[in-house]
C-alpha positions in Angstrom: 0.0 0.0 0.0 2.8 2.4 0.9 4.5 1.6 -2.4 1.3 2.5 -4.4 1.0 5.8 -2.5 4.6 6.6 -3.1 4.2 5.8 -6.8 1.2 8.1 -7.0 3.0 11.0 -5.3 6.0 10.5 -7.6 3.6 10.6 -10.7 1.9 13.8 -9.5 5.2 15.5 -8.8 6.4 14.5 -12.3 3.2 15.9 -13.9 3.5 19.0 -11.8 7.1 19.7 -12.7 6.4 19.2 -16.4 3.4 21.5 -16.3 5.6 24.3 -14.8 8.1 24.3 -17.7 8.3 27.3 -19.9 6.3 26.9 -23.1 8.3 27.5 -26.3 6.8 30.0 -28.6 6.9 28.7 -32.2 9.0 30.7 -34.5 8.0 31.8 -37.9 10.0 30.0 -40.6 12.3 32.1 -42.7 10.8 33.0 -46.0 10.8 35.6 -48.7 8.2 36.3 -51.4 8.2 38.4 -54.5 5.1 40.6 -54.7 4.9 42.3 -58.1 3.0 42.4 -61.4 4.3 40.1 -64.1 5.9 41.6 -67.2 4.0 39.9 -70.0 5.9 41.5 -72.9 9.3 42.0 -71.3 11.3 45.1 -70.7 12.5 47.3 -73.6 15.9 46.8 -75.1 17.0 50.2 -73.7 18.7 50.5 -70.3 16.1 50.9 -67.5 14.8 50.0 -64.1 12.1 47.8 -62.6 10.7 48.1 -59.1 10.0 44.8 -57.3 8.4 44.5 -53.9 9.4 41.6 -51.6 8.1 40.4 -48.2 10.5 38.6 -45.9 10.1 37.1 -42.4 13.8 37.5 -41.7 16.9 39.2 -43.1 17.4 38.5 -46.8 19.9 38.9 -49.6 19.5 39.2 -53.4 21.8 38.1 -56.1 21.6 38.3 -59.9 22.8 35.7 -62.3 23.7 38.2 -65.0 26.2 41.1 -65.1 23.8 43.3 -67.1 21.1 43.0 -64.3 21.8 44.4 -60.8 19.6 44.7 -57.7 19.6 47.5 -55.1 19.6 47.1 -52.2 21.1 43.7 -52.3 20.1 42.9 -48.7 17.6 43.9 -46.1 15.7 43.1 -42.9 12.4 41.4 -42.4 9.3 43.2 -43.6 8.1 44.5 -47.0 10.6 46.4 -49.1 10.9 47.7 -52.6 14.1 46.8 -54.5 15.2 48.2 -57.9 16.4 46.0 -60.7 18.6 47.9 -63.0 19.4 46.5 -66.5 21.8 47.6 -69.2 20.9 48.2 -72.8 20.5 45.0 -74.8 22.3 45.7 -78.1 21.6 42.2 -79.4 18.4 41.5 -81.5 17.7 38.5 -79.3 15.8 38.8 -76.0 17.7 37.9 -72.9 16.7 36.6 -69.5 18.1 37.4 -66.1 17.2 35.9 -62.8 17.4 37.5 -59.3 17.4 35.1 -56.4 16.1 36.4 -53.0 17.2 34.3 -50.1 16.1 34.3 -46.4 17.7 31.6 -44.3 17.4 28.3 -46.3 14.4 29.6 -48.3 14.8 31.3 -51.7 12.5 32.7 -54.4 13.4 33.9 -57.9 12.3 36.8 -60.1 12.9 36.4 -63.8 13.3 39.5 -65.9 13.0 39.3 -69.7 14.5 42.1 -71.8 13.5 42.3 -75.4 16.2 42.5 -78.1 17.1 45.6 -80.0 15.2 46.3 -83.3 17.0 44.9 -86.2 18.5 47.5 -88.6 17.1 47.0 -92.1 19.7 46.2 -94.7 20.3 48.8 -97.3 
């Protein structure tokens, strides 16, 4: 009988101690999203800029896969922020594609910018 009472007291103490532990607040996973209107026809062949809005739950960075396409700022803190994509003139008659990758922690999202080719000069 004493053993059963001792076991019950031990069980209640264990439950009591576990109930008093500090509860962990779940953290928001790191993420970043590009919030902008698509560019259905592409950018002109002339040099220019394009604004893109991103939303991130933590600090983020941005990198371009093309020398002719840059992003500013290239990093930021959590929240919504507008970044500017600057592109150089496309002197080729072929359209070209550049990709900017936004990364927050282990999560990343890309934005693809298409720039139209220059108008072909008619032969004389």
